[in-house]
N, C-alpha and C positions, 0 to 999 in steps of 0.2 A: 831713409828711416829716421823717425825725430828723437833725436836724443832725451830719453829719462832722467830730469833734472830735477834737485829737490821742489825747486819751485812747481814745476808740473806737478809732482805727488803730491802737494797739496792743492792743486785745482782740483786734480782727482780724490781726494779725503772731499771735499767741497762740496762735490758732486753724485756721494755716495761709492766710491769705487778706491781698489785696493790692492797694493801687488803681491804675486807670488810666484817662487821658483819652483819647477819642478824637484828640485832636491839641491843639496846643498853645493853640489858639481855641476849643476846646469851652468848654462851660459848664459840664460835670458831669464828674461820675467816676463808672465801675462797678468794680464789684470780681471780681476775679480767685481762681479755686481751680483751676488744672490738672491733670489725668489725672497726667501726668506733670511732674515738679517736677527741675530744672537744682540742682544742688549743686555745693560746689567744695571736697571733700574736701582738710582741712587737711596731712592725715599725705600725701599723695602727690600734694600740691600741685608742680608742676614748672614751672622757669623756665628758656628757651631758654636755649641758649648765647649767643650772641651778646648776648641781654637781660640776660644775668649780667652779663657786659663792661659794658655799658651802666651799672647799676645800681653796679657795683665802682667805674667810673671819676667816679660824684658826678656829671653831666651836670646835675642838676636840685637845687635845695633844695630838703627837703621839708618842710613843714609841714602840722598837722592842725588842723582848726576856728579855722582863721585869719581867713577869709571867706566864710561858708557862703553869701552872694547869690551871690557871683559863680561859685561853683563850680556851683550850680544855675541861673545864669542861662548859665551855658559847657554843661550837658547838656542845654538846652532849646533851643538855637539849632542851626536844621539846618546841616548839613554836606555835602561830598562825598559822601558812602556814604548820606545821608538825608534827603530834601525835609521832612520834617516829626519833629515827637518828641511822647509823650505826654504832657510836664511841661505842663502849663494854667496858669492862674491860683492856683486850687483846692488843685493839688500845691505848687503854692511855699507857699502859707500853711499847710498842714498841715503839712507839714517843716520848713517854720521852727518850730514852735511845738513841732515833739521837739525841733528843736536848742535852742529854749531853754532845753525840761526837760532837756536833753543826754542823750537818746536817737539823738540821733542826728548824725552825726560826717562829717567830710571829712578825707578825704588829698589834698594839693594839692603839686603841681608846678611853681616859681617859677626863671625865668631871667631877669636885670638887673632884678629887681624886677617882672617881670608875671608873670603865674597863666598858665600854658600849657598845664594840665590836671590830671584830677583825678577823684576820684569822690566821693557819699559813699552813705549807709547807715543803717539804722536798728541800734541795738544793745537788745535785750532777754534781760535773763539772760547766759547763753553763747550767744544767735545772735545771729550778726550777718546782715543783710537786705540786700545789695548791690542798690541804685535803679539807679544810672545811671553813665556815666564819658564825661568828652568828649579832644580832644588837640588842639592848636592846631599843635603841630611833635611829630617824630616819636618814636614811643615815651612820650611823658609818659603816656598813662592806662594802658601797661602796669607801667611804673616805677612809679605809682602804686598800680596791686593788688601787685606784689610787698612795698611798705611796708605794704599793708593785710594784708595774710596773717601778715607775721612781725608785727604787732601783735597779730592774732586772738590768735597760736599764744603769746604772751609773756604776754599778760592773761588765757586760759586759756578762749577759747571753743571751743565745744564745734561750729558748725553755721554754714559761710557758705554760703546760699539764693544760688542765682544766679538764681533762678526760670525761665531759661529759659535752655537751652543754645545757644548763637550756634559757627560754625565757630572763632572768636577766641579765646572762653574754653572750646573745648576742647581748642585749645593747651595748656592750661594746669590741664589734668586733671580740666575739667567733666564731670558726667556726671550722667544723667536716672534719675530713681527713679520707683518708684510713690507715689500721693497718700499709700496707707495705712501707707505704708517712712516716706514725708518725714514723715508726723505723729507716728510716734512717736518718730525722731528730734528732733522740733522741742519735745514735750514734753518728753523729757529735758535738751536745750540750755539749753529758756527756766526751765527751776527749776536752774541750775546758775549759782554766780556767778562774774563774772569782772566785768574792767575794761577798758576802753579807753584802752591808753597813748597820749598826746598824743606825748612820745619815745620813741625806739629805740636801745638800746645796741648794737652793734656786733654784738654776741654775736649777739643776736636778730636782726640780720639775716642773718647769717653760718650760723646754723641754716638757714634757707629756701632760702639760695643752697646751700649744701652738702648740703643733702638732695637738690639737684635734678643727681643724676647721671646717672639714666636717659638715654637719646635724644640726638641731636647735632644738633637742628635748629637753623637760623640764623634762624627766624624770631623 
């Protein structure tokens, strides 16, 4: 059996494949190559009106890459809307290795010194692969997503891979595209130079919030 390493994982991402586990207590991982892929178009990312107010009010302290272990643990924990997750110890090991290599990043929401939500994903060239998010208080994961997109745009990324489109992600503009179209976009993105900025200027955040001018949902 071929050992799955962080380096092999990066090659899989470059080919359009990603790993998952059957559950958080599963012993192995398997590879996913969906016929239709969820992406979040950066140029049309939509922030609902109420969430824009929450982001501007600064309800959370935003940090990046400050506590990877706590973020992936939060993503692996079951929650009110999920009895199990696909993040098992092997996934934790692999993405911990990518984090040490500088290819995995977190966006974290903190309140009163406590991590209350966030997300993590993989950066490869100008492609970012969103992996998982969690929230312990209202809107924490949503605010983390807004800050992620602002950083990706600032850093010159071309593709935000959402893997699968959920009802939640659709409110931000996520769409499904065929595998063939995704692979063309992926090839272009991974060959692009981009850098994930740990810090974000007010202008970088405003660019995303001001661009969300259509719709008036309060979600």
